[in-house]
C-alpha positions in Angstrom: -75.2 47.6 73.7 -73.7 51.0 74.6 -76.2 52.8 72.4 -78.9 50.8 74.6 -77.5 51.7 78.0 -77.1 55.5 77.0 -80.8 55.4 76.2 -81.7 53.7 79.7 -83.3 56.3 81.8 -81.4 56.7 85.5 -84.5 54.7 87.1 -83.8 51.9 84.7 -79.9 51.8 85.2 -80.9 51.5 89.0 -83.2 48.8 88.7 -80.6 46.7 86.4 -78.0 47.3 89.4 -80.4 46.2 91.7 -81.4 43.2 89.8 -77.7 42.3 89.4 -76.6 42.8 93.0 -79.8 40.6 94.1 -78.9 37.9 91.7 -75.2 37.9 93.1 -76.6 37.8 96.5 -79.0 35.0 95.9 -76.2 32.9 94.6 -74.0 33.8 97.7 -76.8 32.7 100.0 -77.3 29.5 98.1 -73.6 28.6 98.2 -73.5 29.6 102.1 -76.7 27.2 102.3 -75.0 24.5 100.6 -71.7 24.5 102.2 -73.6 24.8 105.6 -75.6 21.6 105.0 -72.5 19.8 103.7 -70.5 20.6 106.6 -73.4 19.9 108.9 -74.0 16.6 107.2 -70.3 15.6 107.1 -70.0 16.2 110.8 -73.2 14.6 112.0 -72.3 11.6 109.8 -68.8 10.9 111.5 -70.6 10.6 115.0 -71.7 6.8 113.7 -67.8 6.4 113.6 -67.6 7.2 117.2 -70.8 5.0 118.0 -69.3 2.2 116.1 -65.4 2.3 116.9 -65.7 0.1 119.9 -67.5 -2.8 118.1 -64.9 -2.7 115.2 -62.1 -2.2 117.4 -62.9 -5.3 119.4 -63.5 -7.7 116.6 -67.0 -8.2 117.6 -68.2 -7.4 113.6 -67.0 -10.0 111.2 -69.1 -8.9 108.3 -71.3 -6.1 106.3 -74.7 -7.2 107.3 -74.0 -7.6 110.9 -72.4 -4.1 110.8 -75.4 -2.6 109.4 -77.7 -4.1 111.8 -75.6 -2.8 114.9 -75.1 0.5 113.3 -78.5 1.3 112.4 -79.4 0.2 115.9 -77.2 2.7 117.4 -78.3 5.3 114.8 -82.1 4.7 116.0 -81.2 5.1 119.5 -79.3 8.2 118.9 -82.4 9.7 116.8 -85.1 8.7 119.7 -82.8 9.9 122.7 -82.6 13.5 120.7 -86.1 13.5 119.3 -87.7 12.8 122.7 -86.2 15.9 124.0 -87.9 17.8 121.0 -90.9 16.1 121.8 -91.0 17.3 125.4 -90.1 20.6 124.5 -92.8 20.8 122.3 -95.1 19.6 125.1 -93.9 22.2 127.3 -94.9 24.9 124.5 -98.2 23.3 123.8 -99.3 23.7 127.5 -98.0 27.2 127.9 -99.9 28.2 124.2 -103.0 26.6 126.1 -102.6 28.7 129.1 -101.9 31.8 127.4 -104.9 31.1 124.8 -107.4 30.7 128.1 -106.3 33.7 129.6 -106.5 35.9 126.9 -110.0 34.4 125.4 -111.7 34.2 128.8 -109.9 36.7 131.3 -109.2 39.7 129.3 -111.4 38.8 126.3 -108.9 39.4 123.7 -109.0 37.7 120.4 -105.5 35.6 120.3 -102.9 35.7 117.3 -99.3 34.8 118.6 -98.3 35.8 115.0 -100.2 38.9 114.7 -98.9 42.6 114.8 -101.2 43.7 117.7 -101.2 41.1 120.3 -98.5 38.4 118.8 -95.1 38.0 118.4 -94.8 40.3 115.4 -95.1 43.3 117.6 -91.5 43.3 118.0 -90.7 42.8 114.5 -90.7 45.1 111.5 -93.4 44.2 109.1 -93.4 45.5 105.7 -96.4 46.0 103.2 -95.6 43.5 100.6 -99.0 43.7 99.1 -98.5 47.5 97.8 -94.6 47.1 97.0 -93.9 49.9 94.5 -93.3 48.7 91.2 -92.0 50.0 87.6 -92.0 48.7 84.0 -88.9 47.7 82.8 -88.7 46.3 79.2 -92.2 45.4 79.5 -91.8 43.7 82.8 -93.3 44.8 85.9 -90.7 44.9 88.6 -90.6 46.1 91.9 -88.4 49.3 92.0 -88.3 50.2 95.7 -88.5 48.7 99.3 -92.2 48.3 100.5 -93.6 50.6 103.3 -93.0 50.0 107.1 -96.5 49.1 108.7 -95.0 48.1 112.0 -92.1 48.6 114.1 -90.6 46.8 117.3 -92.7 47.8 120.1 -93.3 46.1 123.2 -97.3 45.1 123.9 -97.9 43.6 127.5 -100.8 41.5 126.3 -98.7 39.9 123.8 -95.8 38.8 126.4 -97.3 35.1 126.2 -96.5 34.9 122.6 -92.8 36.3 123.2 -92.3 32.9 125.1 -94.4 30.6 122.8 -93.1 31.4 119.3 -89.7 30.9 120.3 -90.3 27.6 121.9 -92.2 26.7 118.5 -89.2 27.9 116.3 -86.6 26.1 118.3 -88.7 22.8 118.4 -89.3 22.9 114.3 -85.3 23.7 113.8 -84.3 21.1 116.4 -86.8 18.5 114.5 -85.3 19.3 111.2 -81.9 19.2 112.4 -82.4 16.0 114.4 -83.9 14.2 111.0 -81.2 15.9 109.0 -78.5 14.1 111.5 -80.2 10.8 111.3 -80.1 10.8 107.4 -76.4 11.9 107.4 -75.5 9.0 110.0 -77.6 6.8 107.4 -75.7 7.8 104.4 -72.4 7.3 106.6 -73.4 3.7 107.6 -73.9 2.5 103.9 -70.3 4.3 103.0 -68.5 2.8 106.1 -70.2 -0.9 105.4 -69.1 -0.9 101.6 -65.7 0.5 102.6 -64.8 -1.6 105.5 -66.2 -5.1 104.2 -65.2 -4.4 100.5 -63.5 -7.3 98.6 -61.1 -4.5 96.9 -57.9 -4.5 98.8 -56.2 -1.7 97.1 -56.6 0.4 100.1 -56.0 -1.9 102.6 -53.0 -3.1 104.7 -53.1 -6.7 104.6 -50.0 -7.5 106.4 -50.8 -5.4 109.2 -52.0 -7.9 111.9 -51.6 -5.4 115.0 -55.1 -4.8 115.6 -56.1 -8.4 115.3 -53.1 -9.3 117.8 -54.6 -6.8 120.2 -58.0 -8.3 120.0 -57.3 -11.7 119.5 -59.2 -13.0 122.7 -62.2 -11.2 122.1 -62.7 -12.2 118.2 -61.3 -15.3 118.5 -59.4 -14.9 115.4 -55.8 -16.5 115.3 -53.0 -14.4 114.4 -49.7 -15.5 113.0 -47.1 -15.2 115.6 -43.5 -16.2 116.0 -43.6 -19.2 118.1 -40.5 -20.3 119.8 -39.3 -23.9 119.1 -40.1 -26.3 122.2 -37.0 -28.2 123.5 -36.5 -31.5 122.0 -37.7 -34.3 124.4 -35.1 -36.7 125.0 
């Protein structure tokens, strides 16, 4: 193994080091993405606890089926309330895009490409020539050995000002829609977990002698709670 490393050229050694660093970076990125998704799903799932705390505390829900029905209804309302805002923002972005298209095509007679590097959003981004990336042969494999050339540097173009507004709106809508769906799925998973834990026949984790919550809400739930009743005086 040592002899093999000694026979490698400096280019091969740098390439091995670069591949090693890229693999470590990929593992870090995947780990961060996983932790972020787990945190977001846990946080969004806990929102169903807040939505269902009052019906549970008041004693209005007496079974698993009833809990799921009310929880799914509240989850759907929360989803449509949030998603309607995304749709409204998407509609605004679509109207702005249409106006921008009409102005560019019929007033300035300039072809419109909101993602392009000439009159689009990419004018303010670095653009690399990925199609002609430098490569080198490594143990019979053709691998990239250098960063691709830059074919566009950030610069402001007046004709692309519409794309500077429309593209971020589209990105916000896509990200917001994805997060809304993820939150909905997280709350749905939480509903089934709560239904199984709150209405389980397993009493190992339940305080069966704690009647404080029932006593507090007995008038609402209609559940009779054992109480210390003072003996009535004997009738003479």
